[in-house]
C-alpha positions in Angstrom: 84.7 58.2 69.1 84.4 57.2 72.8 88.1 56.2 72.9 89.1 59.6 71.4 87.0 61.5 74.0 88.7 59.5 76.8 92.1 60.2 75.4 91.4 63.9 75.3 90.1 63.9 78.9 93.2 61.9 79.9 95.4 64.4 78.2 93.7 67.3 80.0 94.1 65.6 83.4 97.7 65.0 82.7 98.3 68.6 81.8 96.5 69.8 85.0 98.6 67.4 87.1 101.8 68.6 85.4 100.9 72.2 86.0 100.1 71.5 89.6 103.5 69.8 90.1 105.4 72.5 88.3 103.9 75.4 90.3 104.2 74.1 93.8 107.5 73.8 95.5 109.1 73.2 98.9 108.9 76.2 101.3 111.3 77.4 104.0 111.6 75.9 107.5 113.8 78.8 108.7 113.1 80.6 112.0 114.6 83.9 110.8 113.4 87.1 112.5 114.0 90.6 111.1 116.1 93.0 113.2 114.1 96.1 114.0 115.4 99.7 114.4 114.4 103.2 113.3 117.2 103.1 110.7 115.9 99.8 109.4 112.4 101.2 109.1 113.4 104.3 107.2 115.6 102.4 104.8 112.9 99.8 104.4 110.3 102.5 103.5 112.6 103.9 100.8 113.1 100.4 99.4 109.4 99.5 99.4 108.5 102.7 97.6 111.3 102.3 95.1 110.8 98.5 94.4 107.3 97.4 95.4 105.1 100.5 95.1 105.0 100.5 91.3 102.8 97.4 91.4 101.4 97.4 94.9 100.7 101.1 95.8 97.0 101.9 95.2 96.8 105.6 94.6 93.1 105.8 95.4 93.5 104.1 98.8 96.9 105.6 99.4 98.0 102.2 100.7 100.0 99.2 99.4 96.7 97.4 98.9 97.3 96.1 95.3 96.2 97.0 91.8 95.0 95.3 88.6 98.0 94.1 86.7 96.9 95.4 83.3 100.1 94.3 81.5 99.1 90.6 81.9 97.3 89.6 78.7 93.6 89.0 79.2 93.8 85.5 77.8 95.8 84.6 80.9 93.1 85.6 83.3 92.6 88.5 85.7 95.6 89.3 87.9 96.0 91.7 90.8 99.1 92.6 92.8 99.0 91.5 96.4 97.7 93.5 99.3 100.8 94.3 101.4 99.0 96.0 104.3 98.3 94.7 107.8 94.8 93.6 106.8 94.2 90.2 108.5 91.6 89.3 105.9 93.4 90.4 102.7 97.0 91.3 103.5 100.1 89.2 103.0 102.2 90.5 105.9 100.0 89.1 108.8 99.8 85.7 107.1 103.6 85.3 106.5 106.4 84.8 109.0 109.5 86.9 108.5 111.3 83.8 107.2 108.5 83.2 104.6 108.6 86.7 103.4 112.4 86.6 103.0 112.1 83.2 101.1 109.4 84.6 98.9 111.5 87.6 97.9 114.6 85.4 97.3 113.0 82.5 95.4 109.5 83.6 94.3 108.0 80.7 96.3 105.0 81.7 98.5 104.2 80.2 101.9 101.9 77.6 100.3 104.5 76.6 97.7 103.1 78.5 94.7 105.6 80.1 92.4 105.1 83.9 91.9 107.3 84.9 89.0 107.3 88.6 89.5 108.1 88.6 93.2 111.6 87.2 93.2 114.7 89.2 93.9 117.4 86.5 94.2 120.3 89.0 94.2 118.9 91.3 96.9 121.1 91.8 100.0 119.9 90.2 103.2 120.1 93.6 104.9 117.7 95.2 102.4 115.2 92.3 102.7 115.4 92.7 106.5 114.5 96.4 106.2 111.6 95.8 103.7 110.1 93.3 106.2 110.6 95.8 109.1 108.6 98.4 107.1 105.8 96.0 106.1 105.4 95.1 109.8 105.2 98.8 110.8 102.4 101.1 111.6 103.1 103.4 108.7 99.8 104.6 107.0 100.8 103.0 103.7 100.7 99.6 105.3 97.9 100.1 107.8 95.1 97.6 107.3 93.2 98.0 104.0 90.4 95.4 104.2 88.9 96.6 100.9 89.4 93.9 98.2 90.9 95.5 95.1 90.4 92.2 93.2 91.1 88.5 93.4 93.5 86.9 91.0 92.0 84.3 88.7 94.2 82.6 86.1 92.6 81.0 83.1 93.6 77.5 82.0 96.0 79.1 79.5 97.4 81.3 82.3 98.0 78.4 84.6 99.6 76.4 81.8 101.9 79.2 80.9 102.9 79.6 84.6 103.5 75.9 84.8 105.8 75.8 81.8 107.6 79.0 82.9 107.9 78.2 86.6 111.6 78.5 87.5 112.2 79.4 91.2 115.6 80.9 92.1 117.9 79.0 94.4 118.0 80.5 97.8 121.2 82.6 98.2 122.2 83.5 101.8 124.6 86.1 103.1 124.2 88.4 100.0 125.8 91.8 100.7 124.8 95.2 99.4 127.6 96.9 97.4 129.4 99.8 99.1 128.3 103.3 98.5 131.9 104.0 97.6 131.7 101.7 94.5 129.0 103.5 92.5 129.1 101.2 89.4 128.6 98.1 91.6 125.9 99.8 93.6 124.2 101.0 90.4 124.2 97.5 88.9 122.7 96.2 92.1 120.0 98.9 92.0 119.1 98.3 88.3 118.6 94.7 89.2 116.7 95.0 92.4 114.7 98.2 91.7 113.8 96.4 88.5 114.8 98.9 85.9 115.7 96.1 83.5 112.2 94.6 83.8 110.6 97.3 81.8 113.5 98.7 79.9 114.5 95.4 78.1 112.8 93.6 75.2 109.9 91.9 77.1 108.6 91.2 80.5 108.3 87.6 79.4 112.0 87.0 78.9 113.6 88.3 82.1 116.6 86.6 83.6 116.3 87.2 87.3 119.5 85.4 88.2 121.7 87.1 85.6 119.9 90.2 84.6 122.5 91.2 82.0 121.6 88.1 80.0 118.0 89.3 79.6 117.1 89.7 75.9 117.5 93.3 74.8 118.9 94.3 78.2 118.1 97.9 78.9 117.7 98.7 75.2 113.9 99.3 75.7 111.0 98.2 73.6 108.8 96.3 76.2 105.2 97.4 75.7 103.4 98.4 78.8 100.0 99.8 79.7 99.8 103.5 80.3 97.0 105.8 81.4 93.5 104.9 80.1 94.9 101.6 78.8 97.2 103.3 76.2 100.3 101.4 75.1 103.7 102.7 76.1 107.0 101.5 74.8 109.8 101.6 77.4 112.8 103.7 76.5 116.3 102.6 75.6 118.5 103.5 78.6 121.8 102.2 77.3 124.4 104.9 76.6 123.8 105.0 72.9 124.0 108.6 71.8 121.4 108.4 69.1 118.6 106.2 70.6 119.5 105.9 74.3 120.7 108.2 77.1 124.3 108.7 75.9 123.9 112.4 75.8 122.4 112.7 79.3 124.4 114.4 82.0 124.3 113.2 85.5 121.9 116.1 86.3 119.7 115.2 83.4 119.4 111.6 84.6 118.7 112.7 88.2 115.9 115.0 86.9 114.4 112.3 84.8 114.4 109.7 87.6 113.3 111.9 90.5 111.2 114.5 88.8 109.9 112.7 85.7 111.4 115.1 83.2 113.9 114.1 80.6 115.8 116.7 78.5 113.2 116.3 75.7 109.9 115.3 77.3 107.8 114.7 80.4 107.8 111.0 81.4 104.5 109.3 81.6 103.0 106.4 83.6 103.8 103.6 84.1 107.2 105.3 84.7 107.2 106.4 88.3 109.1 109.2 90.0 111.8 107.5 92.0 112.0 110.2 94.6 112.6 107.8 97.4 116.0 106.9 96.0 118.8 109.1 97.4 120.9 111.3 95.1 123.8 109.0 95.7 121.8 106.0 94.6 120.5 107.8 91.5 124.0 108.8 90.6 125.2 105.2 91.1 122.5 104.0 88.6 123.7 106.6 86.1 127.4 105.5 86.7 126.5 101.9 86.0 124.3 102.7 82.9 127.2 104.6 81.4 129.3 101.3 81.5 126.6 99.2 79.7 127.4 98.5 76.0 125.5 101.0 74.0 122.8 99.5 71.8 121.2 101.2 68.8 117.5 100.7 69.3 115.1 103.5 68.3 111.9 103.3 70.4 108.9 105.2 69.2 107.2 107.3 71.8 103.6 108.1 71.0 
C-alpha cells in the first residue's frame, strides 16, 4: 500500500513537471520599438476594437480592463481576459516592452514564457501589430488606467494539464505584409484570420488551427457553442456560401448590415456576436468577397 501511494505521488509530480515544461518557453530578446504617428494610432484603435475588444472590453468600466471568460469550462478553473489598460498594478501594457507585446501576439508566448493559446496571431502583418501597440500605449480613454481588478485567472489542475498537452506556440514570422486593399479576396482572408471570425464560426474553439486557419475543423460552417446573455448557450452561424444553411443568399449590403449593424436578413444578431463598426466598408466588403470563395458547406445550425 505504501509503495502504491509513493507511485501515485511520483506520477503526480511527474505530470506537474511535464506541464511546467510544456507551458514555459523562450521569450524574445529583440529591441523592437513601435513607430508612432496619428495614422498609426487611428488604425490601431480600429484594429483593437475589431480584434481584441470582444474579450477585453469591459462594458461596465468602458475600458479594455478584461472580463470573465465564460466560454472556458468551469472544470478548467476561472479565467479572465487580461487588463490591457495603462494600469501599473493590473495592466499588461506597462509591464511589457514593445518587442514582448509583438512576440506575444505572434507566438502566444508571454514575457515570462507562459503560453497563452488565445492570444496568438501568427499571420498578422507587422504593420498592424505596430499600430495595435501604438494604441495600447496611448492616452485614449479605453486604455487609461483601470486599477479595478475584474478577476484573477486561476486554472485548476485539469485546466493546467489541458494547457500543457495543448501548448503549441507558433513560430515567430517576421516581415509579414498586410494584403493590398486592391485584392479584396486576399484582404478578406487575412481579416477572417486575424479578426478571428473562424474562431467562433467553426466547429469548436478547442480545435483551431492558428497557422493554417482553413484547416480548422468545420471551418466557417458554424456550430461552436458560446455563452450568450445571462449564460444562455448560443450556436455560431454557418457563414460559408451555402444557400440553404449559410450566407449564400446574402447580398453585399446584407452582409455589411449584419456585420456593422447586427441585423441579418432574417433576425437580429445577439451577443456574443459584436457589431464590427470599427471595420471600414472596404474591409467588410473584402470579408464578404472572401467568404463567397469558400467552399459551401451544408450545416444547419439551430438558433434558439
